[in-house]
C-alpha positions as CSV (number, residue, x, y, z in Angstrom):
1,X,78.3,127.7,114.9
2,X,75.4,127.8,112.5
3,X,73.4,130.3,110.5
4,X,69.9,131.2,111.5
5,X,67.0,132.9,109.7
6,X,65.3,135.6,111.8
7,X,62.4,138.0,111.9
8,X,63.1,139.8,108.7
9,X,62.2,136.8,106.6
10,X,58.6,136.6,107.9
11,X,56.2,137.6,105.1
12,X,59.0,138.3,102.7
13,X,60.3,134.7,102.2
14,X,62.8,135.6,99.5
15,X,64.5,132.4,98.4
16,X,67.8,133.6,96.8
17,X,69.6,131.8,99.7
18,X,68.1,128.4,98.9
19,X,69.8,128.0,95.5
20,X,73.3,128.5,96.9
21,X,73.1,126.2,99.9
22,X,75.4,123.2,99.2
23,X,73.7,120.9,101.7
24,X,70.0,121.9,101.2
25,X,69.4,122.8,104.9
26,X,66.5,125.3,104.3
27,X,63.0,124.4,105.2
28,X,59.9,126.3,104.1
29,X,57.0,127.6,106.2
30,X,53.9,129.3,105.1
31,X,55.5,132.7,105.4
32,X,59.2,132.3,106.1
33,X,62.2,130.0,105.8
34,X,64.4,128.3,108.5
35,X,67.8,126.6,108.5
36,X,68.3,123.2,110.2
37,X,71.2,123.9,112.5
38,X,72.2,120.3,112.6
39,X,72.6,120.2,108.8
40,X,74.1,123.6,108.3
41,X,77.9,123.3,107.5
42,X,78.6,127.0,108.4
43,X,79.8,127.8,105.0
44,X,78.1,131.2,105.0
45,X,77.2,131.4,101.3
46,X,73.6,132.0,102.1
47,X,74.1,135.1,104.2
48,X,75.1,137.5,101.4
49,X,72.4,136.2,99.2
50,X,69.6,137.4,101.4
51,X,68.6,140.9,100.2
52,X,67.0,141.8,103.5
53,X,69.6,140.5,105.9
54,X,67.4,137.9,107.5
55,X,70.3,135.4,107.8
56,X,73.0,135.7,110.4
57,X,75.7,133.6,112.0
58,X,74.7,132.7,115.5
59,X,78.1,133.8,116.7
60,X,77.4,137.4,115.5
61,X,74.0,137.7,117.1
62,X,73.1,138.8,120.6
63,X,72.6,135.9,123.0
64,X,68.9,136.4,123.9
65,X,67.7,136.7,120.3
66,X,70.1,134.0,119.2
67,X,68.6,131.5,121.5
68,X,65.1,132.4,120.4
69,X,65.9,132.1,116.7
70,X,68.0,129.0,117.1
71,X,65.0,127.4,118.7
72,X,62.6,128.6,116.0
73,X,65.0,127.3,113.2
74,X,65.6,124.0,114.9
75,X,62.0,123.3,115.8
76,X,60.4,124.2,112.4
77,X,63.2,122.7,110.3
78,X,62.1,119.3,111.7
79,X,58.5,119.7,110.6
80,X,58.4,121.9,107.6
81,X,59.2,120.6,104.1
82,X,62.7,121.0,102.6
83,X,63.2,123.6,99.9
84,X,66.0,123.4,97.4
85,X,64.9,125.7,94.5
86,X,64.2,129.4,94.3
87,X,60.5,130.3,94.3
88,X,58.5,133.4,94.0
89,X,58.6,135.5,97.2
90,X,55.7,135.9,99.7
91,X,52.9,137.8,98.1
92,X,53.1,141.5,98.9
93,X,56.6,141.0,100.4
94,X,57.5,144.6,99.7
95,X,54.9,145.7,102.1
96,X,56.5,143.8,104.9
97,X,60.2,144.3,104.3
98,X,60.7,147.1,106.7
99,X,58.3,146.1,109.5
100,X,60.1,145.3,112.8
101,X,59.2,142.5,115.3
102,X,57.1,140.5,112.8
103,X,57.3,137.3,114.8
104,X,54.6,138.2,117.4
105,X,52.1,139.5,114.8
106,X,52.8,137.6,111.6
107,X,54.6,134.3,112.2
108,X,52.8,131.2,111.0
109,X,53.6,127.7,112.4
110,X,52.2,126.1,109.2
111,X,54.5,124.5,106.7
112,X,54.5,125.5,103.0
113,X,51.6,124.2,100.9
């Protein structure tokens, strides 16, 4: 079991979750965060900290979406920089909070600058 960051984080990138992670397993992309599934200790403290419900346990998520988001989290946590401190959210994050299916239209493969 691990926790995964999913679609809701894209173009919001709220970092409340980062500060509570005891093992620093969050990685920062240009417009979202991911969790390294190999480093996550499944403690779950990050999940309630996310105000937009972008973090879920892979056990509680449907199989098709779980596989997609596990792959995204695993792949990009290996190439994006680690983040350990809370930062300002993505600019204009309020505008993107309620948009569905952001991955296809708004996901960026770029790491944080």
